[in-house]
C-alpha positions as CSV (number, residue, x, y, z in Angstrom):
1,M,78.9,215.9,-186.4
2,S,76.2,214.7,-188.9
3,F,76.5,215.3,-192.6
4,Y,73.6,217.7,-192.4
5,E,75.7,219.8,-190.2
6,V,78.5,219.7,-192.8
7,I,76.1,220.9,-195.4
8,K,75.1,223.8,-193.2
9,E,78.8,224.9,-193.1
10,Y,78.5,225.4,-196.9
11,P,75.3,227.3,-197.6
12,Y,73.9,227.2,-201.1
13,D,74.7,230.8,-202.0
14,Y,78.2,230.5,-200.7
15,V,78.9,227.4,-202.8
16,K,77.3,229.0,-205.8
17,D,79.6,232.0,-205.4
18,L,82.7,229.8,-205.1
19,I,81.8,227.9,-208.2
20,Y,80.7,230.6,-210.5
21,N,83.2,233.3,-209.5
22,A,86.3,231.2,-209.4
23,D,89.3,232.9,-211.0
24,E,91.9,231.2,-213.2
25,N,94.7,231.4,-210.6
26,K,92.6,229.5,-208.0
27,I,91.7,226.9,-210.6
28,K,95.3,226.3,-211.6
29,N,96.4,226.1,-208.0
30,A,93.7,223.5,-207.2
31,L,94.5,221.5,-210.3
32,Y,98.0,220.5,-209.1
33,K,97.5,220.2,-205.4
34,E,98.2,216.9,-203.8
35,R,95.1,217.2,-201.6
36,L,92.2,219.5,-202.3
37,T,90.1,221.6,-199.9
38,A,86.4,222.0,-200.3
39,K,87.1,225.4,-201.9
40,D,89.5,223.8,-204.4
41,L,86.8,221.3,-205.3
42,A,84.4,224.2,-206.1
43,Y,87.0,225.8,-208.3
44,L,87.4,222.6,-210.4
45,L,83.6,222.4,-210.7
46,S,83.4,225.9,-212.1
47,P,82.5,226.7,-215.7
48,K,85.9,228.5,-216.1
49,A,87.6,225.2,-215.3
50,E,86.3,223.6,-218.5
51,I,89.3,225.0,-220.4
52,Y,91.4,222.6,-218.3
53,L,89.4,219.5,-219.1
54,E,92.3,217.8,-220.9
55,E,94.6,218.3,-217.9
56,M,91.9,217.2,-215.5
57,A,91.4,214.0,-217.6
58,E,95.1,213.1,-217.5
59,I,95.2,213.7,-213.7
60,S,92.0,211.6,-213.2
61,H,93.4,208.8,-215.3
62,N,96.7,208.7,-213.4
63,I,95.1,208.8,-209.9
64,T,92.7,206.1,-210.9
65,C,95.4,203.8,-212.2
66,Q,97.5,204.4,-209.1
67,R,94.7,203.6,-206.7
68,F,92.7,201.0,-208.6
69,G,95.0,199.6,-211.3
70,K,93.6,199.0,-214.8
71,T,90.5,197.2,-213.6
72,I,86.7,197.7,-213.9
73,R,84.4,196.0,-211.4
74,I,81.4,194.6,-213.3
75,Y,77.9,194.4,-211.9
76,A,74.2,194.1,-212.9
77,P,71.0,195.3,-211.4
78,I,68.1,192.9,-210.7
79,Y,64.8,194.7,-210.3
80,L,62.4,193.0,-207.9
81,S,59.4,195.3,-207.9
82,N,58.3,198.6,-209.4
83,Y,55.4,199.3,-207.0
84,C,55.9,202.6,-205.4
85,T,54.1,205.0,-203.0
86,N,56.3,208.0,-203.9
87,S,55.5,210.8,-206.4
88,C,59.0,211.7,-207.5
89,I,58.3,213.7,-210.6
90,Y,61.3,212.4,-212.6
91,C,60.9,208.7,-212.0
92,G,59.2,206.1,-214.1
93,F,58.0,204.3,-211.0
94,N,56.0,207.4,-209.8
95,R,52.8,206.1,-208.3
96,K,50.8,208.2,-210.7
97,N,52.3,206.8,-213.8
98,S,50.3,204.2,-215.7
99,I,52.8,201.4,-216.1
100,P,52.5,197.7,-215.6
101,R,53.2,197.1,-211.9
102,V,55.1,193.9,-211.0
103,A,56.4,192.3,-207.8
104,L,58.4,189.2,-208.5
105,T,57.9,186.0,-206.6
106,L,60.8,184.1,-205.2
107,D,60.7,181.6,-208.1
108,E,60.8,184.5,-210.6
109,I,63.7,186.1,-208.7
110,R,65.6,182.8,-208.8
111,K,65.0,182.7,-212.6
112,E,66.4,186.2,-212.9
113,A,69.4,185.4,-210.8
114,E,70.2,182.2,-212.8
115,I,70.1,184.2,-216.1
116,V,72.3,187.0,-214.7
117,A,74.8,184.5,-213.2
118,S,75.0,182.6,-216.5
119,H,76.8,185.6,-218.0
120,G,79.5,185.4,-215.4
121,I,78.2,188.3,-213.2
122,K,79.2,187.9,-209.5
123,N,78.0,191.3,-208.3
124,V,74.4,192.4,-208.3
125,I,72.3,195.2,-206.9
126,L,68.7,194.3,-206.0
127,V,66.3,197.2,-206.7
128,T,62.7,197.9,-205.6
129,G,60.3,200.7,-205.6
130,D,59.1,202.1,-202.3
131,N,56.0,200.1,-201.4
132,M,56.5,197.7,-198.4
133,K,52.9,196.4,-198.7
134,K,53.5,195.1,-202.2
135,F,57.1,194.0,-201.6
136,S,57.7,193.6,-197.9
137,F,60.8,193.7,-195.8
138,D,60.5,190.0,-195.2
139,M,60.4,189.4,-199.0
140,L,63.5,191.6,-199.3
141,M,65.3,189.5,-196.7
142,Q,64.4,186.3,-198.6
143,S,65.5,187.8,-201.9
144,V,68.9,188.7,-200.4
145,K,69.3,185.2,-199.0
146,L,68.3,183.7,-202.4
147,C,70.7,185.9,-204.4
148,A,73.5,185.2,-202.0
149,E,73.4,181.6,-203.3
150,Y,74.4,182.9,-206.8
151,F,76.5,186.0,-206.2
152,P,79.4,186.6,-203.8
153,L,78.4,190.3,-203.6
154,V,74.8,191.3,-203.1
155,S,73.9,195.0,-202.8
156,I,70.6,196.7,-202.4
157,E,68.9,199.8,-203.7
158,V,65.6,199.9,-201.8
159,P,63.6,202.3,-199.7
160,S,65.3,204.1,-196.8
161,L,65.4,201.7,-193.8
162,T,66.4,201.7,-190.2
163,F,69.7,200.8,-188.7
164,K,68.2,197.5,-187.3
165,Q,66.8,196.6,-190.8
166,Y,70.2,197.2,-192.4
167,E,71.9,195.1,-189.8
168,E,69.4,192.2,-190.5
169,L,70.0,192.5,-194.2
170,H,73.7,192.6,-193.8
171,N,73.6,189.4,-191.7
172,A,71.4,187.8,-194.4
173,G,74.0,188.4,-197.0
174,A,73.8,192.0,-198.3
175,D,77.2,193.8,-198.2
176,G,76.4,197.0,-200.1
177,L,73.9,199.8,-200.3
178,T,73.2,202.3,-203.1
179,M,71.2,205.4,-202.1
180,F,70.9,208.4,-204.3
181,Q,69.9,211.7,-202.6
182,E,68.8,212.9,-206.0
183,T,69.4,216.5,-205.0
184,Y,71.3,217.8,-201.9
185,I,69.7,221.2,-202.2
186,E,67.2,221.1,-199.4
187,S,65.1,224.0,-200.5
188,L,64.4,222.3,-203.9
189,Y,64.0,218.8,-202.6
190,P,60.2,219.0,-201.8
191,S,59.4,220.2,-205.4
192,F,60.9,217.0,-206.8
193,H,59.5,214.7,-204.0
194,P,56.0,216.0,-203.3
195,A,54.6,212.9,-201.5
196,G,55.6,209.6,-200.1
197,P,58.3,208.4,-197.7
198,K,61.0,209.7,-199.9
199,S,59.8,213.2,-199.3
200,D,61.7,213.2,-196.0
201,Y,65.0,214.9,-196.9
202,L,66.8,214.4,-193.6
203,Y,65.9,210.7,-193.2
204,R,67.1,209.9,-196.7
205,L,70.3,212.0,-196.2
206,D,71.2,209.9,-193.2
207,T,70.5,206.6,-194.9
208,P,74.0,205.8,-196.1
209,E,75.3,206.4,-192.6
210,R,72.9,204.0,-191.0
211,A,73.9,201.3,-193.6
212,A,77.6,201.9,-193.0
213,A,77.1,201.8,-189.2
214,A,75.3,198.4,-189.7
215,G,78.3,197.0,-191.4
216,M,77.7,197.4,-195.1
217,R,81.1,197.2,-196.8
218,F,80.1,199.1,-200.0
219,I,78.2,202.4,-199.9
220,G,77.1,204.1,-203.2
221,L,76.0,207.7,-203.4
222,G,74.6,209.8,-206.2
223,A,72.8,212.9,-207.3
224,L,70.4,212.8,-210.3
225,L,72.1,215.2,-212.7
226,G,69.8,217.7,-214.3
227,L,67.2,218.1,-211.5
228,A,69.0,221.1,-210.0
229,D,72.4,222.8,-210.5
230,Y,74.5,219.8,-211.2
231,R,77.8,221.6,-210.3
232,I,76.4,222.4,-206.8
233,D,74.9,219.0,-206.3
234,T,78.2,217.3,-207.2
235,F,80.0,219.6,-204.7
236,Y,77.7,218.3,-201.9
237,M,77.9,214.7,-203.1
238,C,81.8,214.9,-203.0
239,L,81.6,216.2,-199.4
240,H,79.2,213.4,-198.5
241,A,81.6,210.8,-199.9
242,E,84.5,212.4,-198.0
243,Y,82.5,212.5,-194.8
244,L,81.6,208.8,-195.0
245,S,85.1,207.8,-196.0
246,K,86.5,209.4,-192.9
247,K,83.8,208.3,-190.5
248,Y,83.3,204.7,-191.8
249,W,86.8,204.0,-193.2
250,R,86.2,200.3,-193.4
251,S,83.4,200.8,-195.9
252,L,84.3,201.5,-199.6
253,I,82.6,204.6,-200.9
254,S,81.6,205.1,-204.5
255,S,79.5,207.6,-206.4
256,S,77.4,207.5,-209.5
257,F,76.8,210.3,-212.0
258,P,73.4,209.5,-213.5
259,R,71.8,211.8,-216.0
260,I,68.1,211.9,-216.3
261,R,66.9,209.6,-219.1
262,H,63.6,208.9,-220.8
263,A,61.0,207.4,-218.4
264,A,57.3,207.2,-218.0
265,G,55.9,210.6,-217.1
266,E,58.2,212.3,-219.6
267,Y,59.9,214.6,-217.1
268,K,62.0,217.3,-218.8
269,P,65.0,218.4,-216.7
270,E,65.7,222.1,-216.3
271,Y,69.4,221.6,-216.7
272,N,71.0,220.0,-219.7
273,V,74.2,218.1,-218.7
274,T,76.4,217.6,-221.7
275,D,79.1,215.0,-222.1
276,R,81.7,217.6,-221.3
277,N,79.9,218.7,-218.2
278,L,79.7,215.1,-217.0
279,L,83.4,214.5,-217.6
280,Q,84.3,217.6,-215.7
281,L,82.2,216.5,-212.7
282,I,83.8,213.0,-212.7
283,F,87.3,214.4,-213.0
284,A,86.8,216.9,-210.2
285,Y,85.4,214.1,-208.0
286,R,88.4,211.9,-208.7
287,I,91.0,214.7,-208.1
288,F,89.2,215.5,-204.8
289,L,88.7,211.9,-203.7
290,H,91.6,209.6,-204.8
291,D,90.2,206.4,-203.2
292,A,86.5,206.6,-203.9
293,G,84.9,204.5,-206.7
294,V,83.3,206.0,-209.8
295,N,80.2,204.1,-211.0
296,I,79.0,204.6,-214.6
297,S,75.9,202.7,-215.5
298,T,74.3,201.7,-218.8
299,R,72.3,205.0,-218.6
300,E,75.2,206.4,-220.6
301,P,75.9,205.6,-224.3
302,A,78.5,203.0,-225.2
303,S,80.9,205.6,-226.8
304,L,81.1,207.7,-223.6
305,R,81.3,204.6,-221.3
306,D,84.3,203.4,-223.4
307,K,86.1,206.7,-222.9
308,L,85.4,206.5,-219.1
309,V,87.0,203.1,-218.9
310,Y,90.2,205.0,-219.4
311,L,89.4,208.2,-217.8
312,G,88.3,207.3,-214.2
313,A,85.5,204.8,-214.0
314,T,86.1,201.9,-211.6
315,I,82.6,200.2,-211.4
316,M,80.3,199.7,-214.4
317,S,77.1,197.8,-215.1
318,A,76.7,195.5,-218.1
319,G,73.8,193.8,-219.8
320,S,71.3,195.7,-217.6
321,K,67.6,195.5,-217.5
322,T,65.7,198.1,-215.4
323,E,62.3,196.5,-215.1
324,P,61.2,193.6,-212.8
325,G,61.6,190.3,-214.7
326,G,63.5,192.0,-217.5
327,Y,66.1,189.3,-218.0
328,S,63.5,186.6,-218.5
329,A,60.6,188.5,-220.1
330,A,61.4,192.1,-221.0
331,Q,58.6,194.7,-220.5
332,D,60.2,198.0,-221.5
333,D,57.1,200.0,-220.5
334,A,57.6,198.8,-216.9
335,A,61.2,200.1,-216.7
336,Q,62.4,202.8,-214.3
337,F,64.4,204.5,-217.1
338,S,65.7,203.8,-220.6
339,I,69.1,202.1,-221.2
340,E,71.6,203.8,-223.5
341,D,74.3,201.0,-223.7
342,N,72.6,197.8,-224.8
343,R,75.7,195.7,-225.3
344,S,75.7,192.3,-223.7
345,V,78.0,191.5,-220.8
346,E,80.3,189.6,-223.1
347,E,80.5,192.4,-225.7
348,F,81.2,195.1,-223.1
349,C,83.9,193.0,-221.3
350,S,85.5,192.4,-224.7
351,T,85.7,196.1,-225.2
352,I,87.2,196.7,-221.8
353,K,90.0,194.2,-222.6
354,K,90.7,195.8,-226.0
355,L,91.1,199.1,-224.1
356,G,93.8,197.5,-222.0
357,F,91.8,197.1,-218.8
358,D,90.6,194.0,-217.0
359,P,86.9,193.4,-216.2
360,V,86.7,192.1,-212.6
361,F,83.7,189.9,-211.8
362,K,84.7,189.0,-208.2
363,D,86.7,190.9,-205.6
364,W,84.8,189.9,-202.5
365,D,84.5,186.5,-200.8
366,N,81.7,185.0,-198.9
367,S,84.1,184.0,-196.2
368,M,84.3,187.6,-195.1
369,Q,80.5,188.0,-194.6
370,G,79.4,188.5,-191.0
371,I,82.3,190.9,-190.2
372,N,81.0,194.2,-188.9
373,F,83.1,196.8,-190.7
374,A,81.8,199.6,-188.5
375,K,83.7,198.3,-185.5
């Protein structure tokens, strides 16, 4: 069964009814179950469940400490190119936006890698726009090999690729993939992605599975909160994470909870996701999926990120730049989106320690590369 078939088992109107018509007894029962069903998840995502936010926070904290200990895995993104052929209406890299377009050379990528590594970072995500003419697959392969010289864990956040391409990238040194579906609501997807390769909903939906089958050890999911009904999108994202965790149990699944931030194009989201809303989504996810990672990037402000160190986050970026070449020569007008937490790696890690947690820079060794975790 594909994940698309799983989605079809939970039609939009059915999920909406579960979430918005949950009664208090169902919410209470779901809150203290050892293992939740999909219906229980919907109840915890409901507006009526907000009154139980403190209880959900405590449960989320306890589960996270049991499964992950008091640790936060630290990473940083390295943007390689912002050329893009897509017209995603919310993204700063939209091909119609008048921003400086940059594709780094290998020498420039090495300089970025050296700067990031100098702060102790051992885990990076290489990010590109979707334009294989301006930044080719061969260039991506060379970038992965180069960055593997500096970092034990190299992940990618790039255009949707084939199984064969992911296999080649994995063999070159890439052990992780991040791929946001943006919205799982198929009927709305075309309005946010009117043109370009990313407009293919099904091909993008299957992307994490192709990467996991190719041996990627870390798979990151996400829905862009605010595009559509964030409660419903989070429901589907949770099911996606559960599906991948069961089918590709050797891969470690995590999810991000990005809210729309300022970017070129000045897209205004229809849905306002408050801090309380965001916390509820994260807590429901954790209570539903005990062993999945929770990734909180520098999109979020420092005060909220500090709370989430204690309340359920397991993976967090630090000292991030979201434009190509940003570590060596910042060009804010070339960024994909604005950063809310501008603390340095050292400052953020100091805060983590003060909160009683340990920042983890390396939990993956190069000697394990080459193992196909899909077998």
